[in-house]
Each structure stands twice: as C-alpha cells, then as structure tokens.
C-alpha positions as CSV (number, residue, x, y, z in Angstrom):
1,M,-1.0,-2.7,-15.7
2,M,0.3,-0.6,-12.9
3,E,2.1,-2.5,-10.1
4,S,0.8,-1.8,-6.6
5,L,3.4,-1.6,-3.9
6,V,2.9,-3.3,-0.5
7,V,3.8,-0.9,2.2
8,K,4.6,-1.9,5.8
9,R,3.5,0.5,8.5
10,S,3.7,0.4,12.2
11,I,0.6,1.2,14.1
12,V,-0.4,1.1,17.8
13,I,-3.4,-1.0,18.7
14,A,-4.6,-1.1,22.3
15,G,-1.2,0.1,23.4
16,H,0.8,-2.4,21.4
17,K,2.9,-1.6,18.4
18,T,2.4,-3.9,15.4
19,S,3.4,-3.8,11.8
20,V,0.8,-4.2,9.0
21,S,1.6,-4.7,5.3
22,V,-1.0,-3.7,2.7
23,E,-0.9,-1.9,-0.6
24,D,-0.5,1.9,-0.6
25,E,-4.0,2.3,-2.2
26,F,-5.6,0.6,0.8
27,W,-3.6,2.8,3.3
28,S,-4.8,5.9,1.4
29,L,-8.5,5.0,1.4
30,L,-8.2,3.8,5.1
31,K,-6.9,7.2,6.0
32,E,-9.8,8.9,4.2
33,I,-12.3,6.7,6.0
34,A,-10.7,7.5,9.4
35,K,-10.8,11.2,8.6
36,E,-14.5,10.9,7.5
37,R,-15.4,9.2,10.7
38,H,-13.3,11.6,12.8
39,K,-11.0,8.8,14.1
40,T,-7.3,8.2,14.2
41,M,-5.9,5.5,11.9
42,S,-5.0,3.6,15.1
43,D,-8.5,3.8,16.4
44,L,-10.0,2.6,13.1
45,V,-7.5,-0.2,12.7
46,A,-8.2,-1.2,16.4
47,E,-11.9,-1.5,15.5
48,I,-11.1,-3.6,12.4
49,D,-8.9,-5.8,14.6
50,T,-11.6,-6.3,17.1
51,D,-14.3,-7.1,14.5
52,R,-12.1,-9.4,12.4
53,Q,-12.9,-13.1,12.2
54,Q,-10.2,-15.7,11.7
55,T,-8.1,-13.8,9.2
56,N,-4.9,-11.8,9.6
57,L,-5.0,-8.1,10.2
58,S,-3.7,-7.2,6.7
59,S,-6.5,-9.2,5.1
60,A,-9.1,-7.7,7.5
61,I,-8.0,-4.2,6.5
62,R,-8.3,-5.0,2.8
63,L,-11.8,-6.5,3.3
64,F,-12.9,-3.5,5.4
65,V,-11.8,-1.1,2.7
66,L,-13.4,-3.2,0.0
67,G,-16.6,-3.3,1.9
68,Y,-16.6,0.4,2.4
69,A,-16.0,1.0,-1.3
70,R,-18.8,-1.5,-2.2
71,D,-21.2,0.3,0.2
72,Q,-20.4,3.7,-1.3
73,L,-21.1,2.3,-4.8
74,E,-24.4,0.9,-3.7
75,A,-25.4,4.1,-2.0
76,A,-24.6,6.1,-5.1
77,A,-26.6,3.7,-7.2
78,Q,-29.6,4.0,-4.8
79,R,-29.4,7.8,-4.9
80,S,-29.4,7.8,-8.7
81,G,-32.4,5.4,-8.7
82,Q,-30.4,2.5,-10.1
83,T,-29.9,-0.9,-8.7
84,A,-26.3,-1.9,-7.9
85,T,-25.5,-5.4,-8.8
86,R,-23.5,-7.3,-6.3
87,V,-21.3,-9.9,-7.8
88,N,-20.3,-12.7,-5.5
89,K,-18.6,-15.1,-7.9
90,P,-14.9,-15.7,-8.1
91,I,-12.8,-13.7,-10.6
92,E,-11.6,-15.9,-13.4
93,A,-8.0,-15.6,-14.6
94,A,-7.6,-14.0,-18.0
C-alpha cells in the first residue's frame, strides 16, 4: 500500500493567513476543482470554511473533496444509464 503524505500549506482566508494539513492527493484534487470553477484556492477554501459545520478545516476540506468525487461518480453513472450505489456504512478493518 502506498503511503500518503500529509502536506501543510499556508493559505489566506478572509485576509488571515492560516496553515492547513491534508494529504497531497486532496490538495491536488482541490486545485483541480478550483480551476474548474474558475476560483483561486484561497477563494474555494474560504467557501469551504464558511460552509463547514463543527469540524476542523482540514476535515472539512477532505469531506468537500470526497463529496465532489462522489458527485462526479454519480453523475457519470447517470450518464451511462446506471445507478450509482451510495454506501453509508462504516468501513470495517481488514
């Protein structure tokens, strides 16, 4: 299994500099989402920060990216005429 490195980045949100630590894969997809939406990373993270509910910013970013990926998967399934199955049960340890 490939180890994912947590990367700490500084970002400006509403004029305040803060540091956020998430895995590099989440940063990469967040950058793609920002580009697709014609926004800066700071603007997108500020939106995530505003919309988050009782969680830290790092977790809110992960949940946002996960939700985006899930929505993309469901949209692709609908386009192909299939039904995407949403699994809402906890992952069991192997």
